[in-house]
MARKEKOL-901605 format. One record per residue (C-alpha): residue number from 0; residue in one letter; x, y, z. Coordinates in pm, 1 decimal. Example, Ala and Ser with C-alpha at 12.3 -4.5 7.8 and 13.67 -1.06 7.14 Angstrom:
MARKEKOL-901605
     i   aa         xx         yy         zz
     0    A     1230.0     -450.0      780.0
     1    S     1367.0     -106.0      714.0
END
This chain:
MARKEKOL-901605
     i   aa         xx         yy         zz
     0    M     7097.9    10476.3     5767.6
     1    A     7117.5    10128.7     5918.2
     2    C     7488.3    10182.2     5985.0
     3    R     7418.8    10511.9     6158.6
     4    T     7143.9    10351.7     6371.7
     5    S     7381.1    10073.7     6468.8
     6    S     7647.0    10327.2     6568.5
     7    I     7398.7    10519.1     6781.8
     8    A     7285.8    10197.1     6949.8
     9    S     7645.4    10101.2     7023.1
    10    F     7712.4    10446.6     7166.1
    11    V     7409.5    10416.6     7394.2
    12    V     7519.3    10072.8     7517.1
    13    I     7873.4    10193.6     7588.1
    14    T     7739.1    10500.7     7769.3
    15    L     7511.7    10287.9     7986.6
    16    V     7798.1    10054.1     8072.3
    17    L     8018.5    10349.4     8168.2
    18    L     7743.8    10499.7     8381.5
    19    A     7689.1    10167.3     8554.1
    20    T     8062.6    10140.0     8622.3
    21    I     8071.7    10491.2     8768.6
    22    S     7768.3    10410.9     8982.3
    23    D     7929.7    10088.6     9108.2
    24    A     8242.9    10280.4     9201.0
    25    Q     8063.9    10514.7     9438.6
    26    L     8052.5    10448.7     9811.3
    27    S     7709.6    10435.8     9970.6
    28    S     7579.7    10404.7    10325.4
    29    K     7324.3    10154.2    10193.1
    30    F     7580.5     9932.9    10018.0
    31    Y     7505.7     9622.7    10229.4
    32    D     7133.7     9680.0    10282.2
    33    N     7042.2     9389.4    10055.9
    34    T     7353.5     9171.5    10058.1
    35    C     7426.4     9179.6    10432.3
    36    P     7163.5     9376.1    10626.8
    37    N     7302.8     9268.1    10966.1
    38    A     7661.8     9368.5    10890.0
    39    L     7666.5     9697.2    11081.4
    40    S     7490.2     9564.3    11390.6
    41    T     7727.5     9266.4    11398.6
    42    I     8034.1     9491.2    11383.2
    43    R     7888.6     9727.5    11643.2
    44    T     7840.9     9445.4    11894.6
    45    V     8204.6     9337.6    11862.3
    46    I     8334.8     9694.1    11897.8
    47    R     8120.1     9772.6    12200.5
    48    T     8240.6     9457.0    12372.6
    49    A     8605.8     9532.9    12297.1
    50    V     8584.0     9893.2    12419.1
    51    S     8396.4     9793.2    12734.1
    52    K     8683.3     9556.1    12816.6
    53    E     8953.3     9812.8    12737.1
    54    R     8864.0    10179.1    12704.3
    55    R     9195.1    10250.5    12528.2
    56    M     9082.4    10033.3    12236.6
    57    A     8854.0    10311.1    12111.8
    58    A     9148.9    10537.4    12033.0
    59    S     9338.4    10244.7    11881.9
    60    L     9058.9    10163.4    11636.6
    61    I     9022.3    10526.0    11527.6
    62    R     9398.6    10543.7    11475.7
    63    L     9395.8    10215.4    11283.1
    64    H     9151.2    10361.7    11030.6
    65    F     9363.4    10676.2    11003.7
    66    H     9685.7    10482.9    10945.5
    67    D     9512.5    10264.8    10688.0
    68    C     9369.9    10551.6    10483.7
    69    F     9700.4    10741.5    10471.9
    70    V     9871.8    10454.0    10289.5
    71    Q     9730.4    10353.8     9948.5
    72    G     9391.1    10485.0    10058.1
    73    C     9129.4    10316.8    10278.5
    74    D     9192.7     9961.9    10157.1
    75    A     9281.2     9760.0    10470.7
    76    S     9642.3     9733.1    10351.8
    77    I     9757.2     9798.8    10708.9
    78    L     9606.8     9467.1    10818.2
    79    L     9823.9     9253.4    10590.3
    80    D    10102.2     9049.9    10749.7
    81    D    10443.0     8990.1    10595.1
    82    S    10448.2     8725.8    10322.7
    83    S    10664.3     8622.0    10028.0
    84    S    10509.0     8902.3     9822.4
    85    I    10417.4     9158.8    10090.4
    86    E    10627.5     9375.6    10320.0
    87    S    10381.1     9462.1    10592.2
    88    E    10298.5     9820.3    10683.0
    89    K    10286.0     9703.2    11043.4
    90    T    10665.5     9720.5    11056.2
    91    A    10689.8    10084.4    10940.6
    92    P    10838.9    10304.6    11217.6
    93    Q    10509.6    10488.5    11277.0
    94    N    10323.6    10156.6    11320.0
    95    F    10568.5     9910.8    11475.9
    96    N    10475.0     9818.4    11833.9
    97    S    10231.2    10109.6    11824.2
    98    V     9928.5    10054.1    11602.3
    99    R     9692.2     9797.9    11751.7
   100    G     9336.0     9668.9    11738.8
   101    F     9403.5     9409.1    11470.3
   102    N     9252.7     9136.2    11687.5
   103    V     8929.1     9332.3    11722.5
   104    I     8899.1     9375.7    11346.4
   105    D     8967.9     9002.8    11304.3
   106    Q     8691.9     8925.5    11553.0
   107    A     8446.1     9151.6    11371.7
   108    K     8539.2     8992.3    11039.4
   109    T     8485.3     8644.5    11183.2
   110    E     8138.8     8736.1    11309.7
   111    V     8038.2     8906.2    10984.3
   112    E     8157.2     8606.0    10782.4
   113    K     7918.1     8389.5    10983.5
   114    V     7614.3     8589.1    10871.8
   115    C     7720.9     8670.3    10513.1
   116    P     8039.7     8503.8    10388.6
   117    G     8255.2     8685.2    10135.9
   118    V     8043.6     9002.4    10124.0
   119    V     8184.9     9263.8    10363.0
   120    S     8537.6     9396.4    10310.4
   121    C     8795.7     9435.3    10583.8
   122    A     8837.2     9797.7    10471.3
   123    D     8471.7     9869.7    10546.0
   124    I     8495.9     9694.0    10882.3
   125    V     8790.2     9918.8    10979.1
   126    A     8589.2    10227.5    10879.4
   127    V     8278.4    10120.0    11070.1
   128    A     8483.9    10017.4    11373.8
   129    A     8632.0    10367.4    11399.3
   130    R     8285.3    10523.4    11403.9
   131    D     8149.2    10276.2    11658.3
   132    A     8458.0    10317.7    11877.8
   133    S     8415.7    10695.0    11881.2
   134    F     8052.1    10672.0    11981.4
   135    A     8126.6    10412.3    12250.1
   136    V     8336.8    10663.9    12445.6
   137    G     8110.2    10964.0    12408.0
   138    G     8244.1    11086.7    12075.8
   139    P     8042.1    11172.6    11767.3
   140    S     7880.5    10925.7    11532.9
   141    W     7852.8    10964.6    11157.5
   142    T     7711.8    10786.3    10856.3
   143    V     7983.5    10561.5    10716.4
   144    K     7991.4    10528.9    10340.4
   145    L     8049.8    10168.5    10237.6
   146    G     8155.3     9967.0     9937.0
   147    R     8534.6     9966.7     9974.0
   148    R     8723.0     9661.1     9862.4
   149    D     9044.3     9519.6    10004.7
   150    S     9391.0     9570.0     9866.5
   151    T     9609.1     9277.5     9761.4
   152    T     9921.9     9478.1     9838.2
   153    A    10077.4     9685.4    10116.0
   154    S    10345.6     9953.6    10113.1
   155    K    10588.0     9984.3    10402.6
   156    I    10772.6    10251.5    10203.3
   157    E    10462.2    10467.4    10163.6
   158    A    10373.7    10415.7    10529.2
   159    T    10720.1    10530.8    10633.4
   160    D    10711.8    10830.9    10400.8
   161    D    10352.2    10952.1    10443.6
   162    L    10235.0    10878.1    10796.2
   163    P    10279.8    11161.8    11048.7
   164    R    10557.8    11133.5    11306.7
   165    F    10552.8    11251.4    11668.7
   166    T    10854.3    11470.7    11587.9
   167    D    10682.0    11658.7    11303.0
   168    D    10645.7    12036.9    11311.1
   169    V    10316.3    12196.0    11215.3
   170    D    10414.5    12281.9    10856.8
   171    I    10517.0    11922.1    10792.3
   172    L    10190.4    11796.3    10940.3
   173    I     9989.8    12032.7    10721.0
   174    S    10184.0    11911.6    10417.1
   175    R    10125.9    11545.4    10498.2
   176    F     9751.8    11598.5    10529.5
   177    D     9735.5    11819.3    10222.5
   178    K     9890.4    11535.4    10022.3
   179    K     9585.5    11326.6    10114.2
   180    G     9335.7    11599.6    10027.7
   181    L     9281.7    11708.1    10387.7
   182    T     9305.9    12066.3    10511.4
   183    A     9494.5    12213.4    10805.6
   184    R     9162.8    12230.5    10989.0
   185    D     9100.8    11863.0    10916.9
   186    M     9446.5    11790.3    11057.1
   187    V     9379.6    11974.0    11382.5
   188    T     9034.1    11818.1    11409.7
   189    L     9157.7    11462.1    11360.3
   190    S     9442.0    11522.5    11606.1
   191    G     9168.8    11579.7    11863.1
   192    A     9120.1    11202.8    11877.6
   193    H     9428.8    11210.9    12100.1
   194    T     9193.1    11313.7    12378.5
   195    I     9134.5    10939.9    12434.8
   196    G     9475.5    10813.7    12322.9
   197    Q     9792.4    10701.4    12495.4
   198    A    10157.4    10729.0    12398.8
   199    Q    10469.2    10532.2    12482.1
   200    C    10741.4    10692.1    12692.4
   201    S    10989.3    10669.6    12405.0
   202    T    10777.5    10914.3    12203.0
   203    F    10763.0    11192.7    12462.6
   204    R    11068.6    11142.1    12684.9
   205    G    11266.6    11407.2    12499.4
   206    R    10989.8    11661.6    12539.0
   207    I    10932.3    11621.7    12913.4
   208    Y    11303.4    11631.5    13001.7
   209    N    11422.6    11914.1    12775.1
   210    N    11315.0    12209.2    12997.3
   211    A    11180.5    12387.1    12690.8
   212    S    10961.8    12696.0    12706.7
   213    D    10670.8    12525.8    12529.7
   214    I    10590.8    12280.8    12810.2
   215    D    10436.3    12349.3    13150.1
   216    A    10692.3    12263.9    13419.7
   217    G    10440.9    12101.1    13652.4
   218    F    10302.3    11890.4    13369.2
   219    A    10652.1    11780.2    13269.5
   220    S    10732.1    11685.3    13629.2
   221    T    10415.0    11479.3    13657.8
   222    R    10489.8    11295.2    13336.1
   223    Q    10849.7    11226.5    13440.0
   224    R    10721.6    11010.5    13725.1
   225    G    10578.8    10763.4    13475.5
   226    C    10852.0    10792.0    13213.3
   227    P    11205.4    10744.9    13352.8
   228    L    11493.6    10922.8    13184.2
   229    V    11685.2    10594.2    13158.8
   230    V    11630.4    10428.9    12821.1
   231    S    11529.5    10061.7    12833.0
   232    D    11273.5     9840.5    12662.0
   233    D    11052.8     9837.7    12971.1
   234    N    11077.9    10212.8    13027.6
   235    D    11025.7    10293.7    12660.3
   236    K    10695.8    10105.1    12654.7
   237    K    10547.5    10273.0    12962.0
   238    L    10219.9    10440.9    12864.0
   239    A    10074.5    10780.5    12944.5
   240    A     9740.8    10929.0    12848.6
   241    L     9763.9    11207.7    12592.7
   242    D     9495.9    11390.8    12792.9
   243    L     9577.1    11393.5    13163.3
   244    V     9241.0    11544.3    13263.0
   245    T     8972.9    11319.0    13110.0
   246    P     9166.9    11037.7    12939.9
   247    N     8864.1    10810.0    12900.3
   248    S     8620.2    11059.8    12751.8
   249    F     8599.2    11196.9    12399.5
   250    D     8588.5    11570.4    12468.5
   251    N     8774.0    11892.8    12387.8
   252    N     9016.0    11887.8    12683.1
   253    Y     9295.7    11796.3    12444.0
   254    F     9276.1    12146.9    12298.6
   255    K     9254.1    12312.1    12639.7
   256    N     9571.0    12123.9    12732.9
   257    L     9757.7    12260.7    12430.5
   258    I     9674.9    12617.4    12529.1
   259    Q     9818.3    12543.6    12874.4
   260    K    10136.7    12397.1    12718.6
   261    K    10037.4    12047.4    12828.7
   262    G    10056.6    11867.9    12496.4
   263    L    10234.9    11538.5    12557.1
   264    L    10384.3    11491.9    12210.3
   265    H    10581.5    11748.0    12015.0
   266    S    10340.5    11697.1    11723.9
   267    D    10054.6    11787.3    11958.4
   268    Q    10199.0    12105.4    12107.4
   269    V    10304.5    12248.3    11769.7
   270    L     9934.7    12287.0    11688.5
   271    F     9933.9    12572.0    11939.8
   272    S    10273.9    12736.2    11923.3
   273    G    10223.8    13074.0    11763.2
   274    G    10151.4    12932.6    11419.9
   275    S     9869.6    12911.4    11168.2
   276    T     9664.0    12653.3    11358.4
   277    D     9644.1    12839.6    11691.4
   278    S     9304.8    12988.8    11610.4
   279    I     9155.3    12646.4    11534.2
   280    V     9281.0    12505.2    11864.4
   281    S     9135.8    12807.1    12047.1
   282    E     8800.8    12761.9    11875.4
   283    Y     8776.7    12394.9    11967.3
   284    S     8886.1    12460.7    12325.6
   285    K     8582.7    12685.7    12367.7
   286    N     8328.4    12493.8    12162.8
   287    P     8315.5    12114.7    12206.7
   288    T     8007.4    12090.8    11985.0
   289    T     8191.8    12241.7    11690.0
   290    F     8485.2    12007.2    11749.0
   291    K     8268.5    11694.9    11750.8
   292    S     8076.0    11805.4    11443.5
   293    D     8396.1    11883.9    11256.0
   294    F     8551.8    11556.3    11368.5
   295    A     8265.7    11354.4    11221.4
   296    A     8291.7    11545.3    10893.6
   297    A     8669.8    11498.7    10880.5
   298    M     8638.6    11124.4    10942.3
   299    I     8393.5    11093.9    10653.5
   300    K     8631.0    11291.9    10433.6
   301    M     8924.6    11075.4    10535.8
   302    G     8725.0    10762.6    10461.8
   303    D     8694.5    10880.3    10100.9
   304    I     9070.8    10869.6    10038.7
   305    E     9133.4    10654.2     9730.5
   306    P     8902.4    10360.8     9809.1
   307    L     8908.3    10052.5     9590.0
   308    T     8559.3     9997.8     9450.9
   309    G     8372.4     9809.0     9182.0
   310    S     8595.2     9546.9     9022.4
   311    A     8913.3     9675.5     9189.8
   312    G     9058.1     9487.4     9484.6
   313    I     8908.0     9182.3     9650.9
   314    I     8703.6     9078.9     9954.1
   315    R     8948.2     8909.8    10186.9
   316    K     8821.8     8614.5    10388.2
   317    I     9095.7     8673.8    10645.2
   318    C     9198.5     9033.5    10697.7
   319    S     9566.6     8963.4    10760.4
   320    S     9629.7     8780.7    10432.8
   321    V     9538.1     8777.1    10065.5
   322    N     9334.0     8468.7     9990.7
END
């Protein structure tokens, strides 16, 4: 009888430990309420300042979160620099000379470390920064779930293989998002962040000079003035807003542009090209409220991609290196 009682007691202890582990592994919006109650307000101040100085930074910070979550999950792996043991994701084709905002995340990390050292992960800062950036330019806000920890590794190979490319067709885009547990609707919704984004001439030169039937001639002509046909480093880096109408406001004009064949990137226009996502684009073009609501939901869903929690990962003191 004593042996049986001991076995039951051991079972109860093991069960409680497992339940505690599961509980620790769950993200929560209240994760820092006790350990760093000023974390979110500190991050918000940094993001607001950065966006007020450069409106474009809002799109960059949203994209940074997206490009982080698509590689190894939302673990701040994209922030790691090259080292003897790490091949940085920053040098993947989809990120090189394109993804930005690292300095803003570093600034937010520095300020948070002042109020509660070693508590808040870089991964959580990236997630919160995306939300605050959206709201700063008139986009939706959402409740960010927290408790992610930082990766000690990066994967340039996974970044190269999994991140969307500006040359992708719609079926490939759907497949890439599906691999991360996101639907075709999520894909179209998240693409709507391009309403405040910019692209380099090298990514859309082929589209505006190819005289194709899926681009408005007047739009192409306008874009050619800022993107010369001649290939050079200077020309390739010339920027153009992805939304010509209201480039500084988070709205649904991006979708209206697609219907008018004014998508700047190939990967934009394919969302409205006689395929399976046309109806979603049409819906968002008519209903900005639905778009913003869906965008917030999709960002929350994306933020849940394979986070490191509990005893996994670390809390980096400096976001660009493992320490």
